[in-house]
C-alpha positions in Angstrom: 116.2 107.1 99.8 118.2 105.7 96.7 121.5 105.0 99.5 119.1 103.7 101.7 116.9 101.4 99.1 119.8 100.5 96.8 121.3 97.3 98.9 117.5 96.3 99.8 117.0 96.3 95.5 120.8 94.4 94.7 120.2 91.9 97.2 116.7 90.7 96.3 117.7 90.6 92.2 121.0 88.6 92.9 119.2 86.7 95.4 116.7 85.4 92.9 119.5 85.2 90.1 121.6 82.8 91.9 118.4 80.8 92.5 116.8 80.7 88.9 115.4 77.3 89.5 114.3 77.7 93.1 112.0 80.8 92.9 111.5 82.1 96.0 107.8 82.7 95.5 105.9 85.9 93.5 106.7 89.5 94.3 102.9 90.6 92.4 104.2 94.4 92.2 107.7 92.8 90.8 105.9 91.2 88.0 103.0 93.8 87.0 106.3 96.1 86.8 107.9 93.8 84.5 104.5 93.3 82.3 103.9 97.2 82.6 107.5 97.9 80.5 107.0 94.8 78.4 104.0 97.2 76.6 107.1 99.2 75.1 109.5 96.2 74.1 111.6 93.6 75.7 112.6 93.7 78.9 115.2 91.8 81.5 114.7 91.0 84.5 116.6 94.5 86.5 114.2 96.5 84.8 111.6 97.2 88.0 114.8 97.3 89.8 116.1 100.4 87.4 113.0 101.6 87.3 113.1 102.5 91.2 116.2 103.4 90.7 115.5 106.1 87.9 112.3 107.4 89.6 114.5 108.3 93.2 116.9 110.5 90.8 114.5 111.9 88.6 112.9 112.8 91.9 115.8 114.3 93.6 116.5 116.0 90.3 113.3 118.1 90.6 113.6 118.5 94.1 117.3 120.6 93.1 118.2 119.6 96.4 122.2 118.9 96.5 123.4 115.8 95.5 125.2 114.6 98.7 124.1 111.8 100.9 124.0 111.9 104.4 125.5 108.8 105.7 125.1 109.1 109.1 121.1 109.7 108.2 121.2 106.8 105.6 122.6 104.2 108.5 119.8 105.8 111.4 116.9 105.0 108.8 117.7 100.8 108.9 116.8 100.8 113.0 114.3 103.4 112.1 112.5 100.6 110.0 113.1 98.0 112.5 111.0 100.2 115.1 108.2 101.2 112.5 107.7 97.6 112.1 106.8 96.5 115.9 103.7 97.9 115.5 102.9 96.0 112.4 104.3 92.7 114.4 102.3 93.3 117.6 99.2 93.5 115.5 100.2 90.3 113.8 100.8 88.8 117.3 97.4 89.8 118.6 95.2 89.0 115.7 94.4 85.3 114.7 95.4 84.7 111.3 94.6 81.9 109.3 97.4 80.6 106.9 98.5 81.4 103.7 100.4 78.4 102.9 103.6 80.3 103.5 104.7 77.4 106.4 106.6 75.2 103.2 108.5 78.2 102.1 112.4 78.2 103.0 113.5 80.8 105.4 116.0 81.9 103.0 113.3 82.3 99.9 111.2 84.0 102.7 113.5 86.5 103.6 114.4 87.1 99.7 110.3 87.9 99.0 109.7 89.5 102.3 112.4 92.1 101.0 111.4 92.3 97.5 107.7 92.8 98.5 108.8 95.4 100.7 110.4 97.4 97.9 108.3 97.2 95.0 104.8 96.8 97.0 105.6 100.4 98.6 106.8 101.4 95.2 103.4 100.8 93.6 100.7 100.9 96.0 102.1 103.6 97.9 104.9 106.0 95.4 103.1 105.6 92.3 99.1 105.3 93.5 98.9 107.1 95.9 100.7 110.4 93.7 98.5 109.1 90.8 95.4 109.9 92.8 96.8 112.8 94.3 97.6 114.2 90.8 94.6 113.8 89.5 92.4 114.6 92.4 94.3 118.0 93.3 95.6 119.1 90.1 93.4 118.2 87.5 89.7 118.1 89.5 90.9 120.7 92.2 89.5 118.7 95.1 90.7 119.5 98.5 94.0 117.8 99.1 93.4 116.6 102.3 90.2 114.8 101.2 91.9 113.1 98.1 94.8 112.1 100.5 92.4 110.4 103.1 90.7 108.6 99.3 93.6 107.5 98.3 94.9 106.4 101.4 91.7 104.2 101.8 91.7 102.7 98.2 95.3 102.2 97.9 95.1 99.7 101.0 92.0 97.9 99.9 93.6 97.7 96.6 97.2 96.5 98.5 94.8 93.7 100.5 93.1 92.3 97.8 96.0 92.0 95.5 97.3 89.2 97.7 94.1 87.4 97.1 92.7 85.8 93.7 92.6 86.9 90.8 95.8 88.7 91.1 96.9 86.7 94.4 96.8 83.0 95.5 96.4 83.2 98.9 92.7 82.1 99.5 90.6 84.8 100.8 90.3 85.0 104.8 88.1 88.4 106.0 90.5 88.6 109.1 93.4 88.8 106.8 92.2 90.8 104.9 91.3 93.6 106.9 94.4 93.0 108.3 96.4 93.7 105.3 94.2 96.7 104.5 95.1 98.2 108.0 98.5 97.0 107.5 98.3 99.2 104.5 97.0 102.1 105.9 99.9 102.3 108.3 102.5 101.7 105.6 100.3 105.3 103.8 100.4 107.1 107.1 104.6 106.1 107.2 105.1 107.1 103.4 103.0 110.3 103.9 105.2 111.5 106.7 108.8 109.5 106.4 108.8 109.0 102.4 108.6 106.0 100.4 111.9 104.8 101.5 111.2 104.0 104.8 107.6 102.7 104.0 109.5 100.2 102.0 112.2 99.6 105.1 109.3 99.1 107.6 107.5 96.7 105.0 110.5 94.6 104.8 111.6 94.7 108.0 108.2 93.4 109.2 108.3 90.6 106.1 112.0 89.2 107.5 111.2 89.6 111.2 108.1 87.4 110.7 109.8 85.1 108.3 112.8 84.6 111.0 110.4 84.6 114.1 108.0 81.8 112.3 111.1 79.6 111.7 112.0 79.3 115.1 108.9 78.9 116.7 108.2 75.7 114.4 
């Protein structure tokens, strides 16, 4: 997972550093991670990216699996991310969504923002929140794992949709867009559950980038 995600993390970090005076937008999950780490002292822009790397390294160490990268498998995860993004793209095409104010954003900035959102929103809403809910529900409260998983998927999908709108996000509330994002969150949660965090992030990023490219050429 780390070998697959590292190019995306580095791309987002260097792309935002290269244009400090022209922010591509807000990845709210990225900013939330920064604010969380600031509780423990001064942090730099790289802290959320370092956190992703540290979490994945710690997870691998705990698994006691060999420290070996299967490069062929890693390479296959990029086209798999594109294939997994197709249902979201078809759903986006089929559902009449109200505008979100992204039309004036440059294509390059939307690509940068889309990749960052894929990595950090999936980290917060899938890897962190679903894992915490499972730990609390199954390990502490001793509820049935399947029921806790369903609750976690529904809750995180609603939170994922809500965070795009005020008071956290900037998109004016639109019921159709909210339902679309909730359904997308549930789909990404299913990918996380069955295929892991990396492919959920890859699918999310592939969807965002594809949508930005299609939108740019459709004008």
